[in-house]
C-alpha positions, 0 to 999 in steps of 0.5 A, a space after each residue: 490487447 489492453 490499451 493504455 487508455 483502458 489501463 488508466 481508466 481501471 487505475 482511476 476507478 481503483 484509486 477512486 474507491 480507495 479511502 485509506 490515506 496510506 495506500 493513496 500516499 504510496 500510490 502518489 509516491 510511486 507515480 511521482 517517482 515514475 514522472 520524476 527525471 531527477 536524481 532518485 531519492 530514498 523513498 524513506 525521505 518522502 514518506 510522512 513521519 507517522 508512516 515511518 513511526 508505524 514501520 519502525 514499530 512494526 520492525 520492533 514488533 517483528 524483532 520481538 517475535 510478535 508476528 503472525 504467519 501470512 497464511 493465518 492473516 489471509 485466512 482471517 481476512 477471507 473469513 471476515 469478508 466472506 461473512 460480510 457477503 463481499 
């Protein structure tokens, strides 16, 4: 059985390897929500404006049909990283 200490250690290692500010910010919000005993607020109010702008742009693109199937995107990503030896 995995202990809490082991899980925390794994999380620390994963976070330390991430350089994407959006992912780090999302993790921060998630952890802050877990610690917060206050009245829940809407996550939308807590994210930076530039992230909101990206989300809104994505929604507009989806509404106008500018979509890529999940399977297509995953194939492209797998191909990209397999060719790099990762």
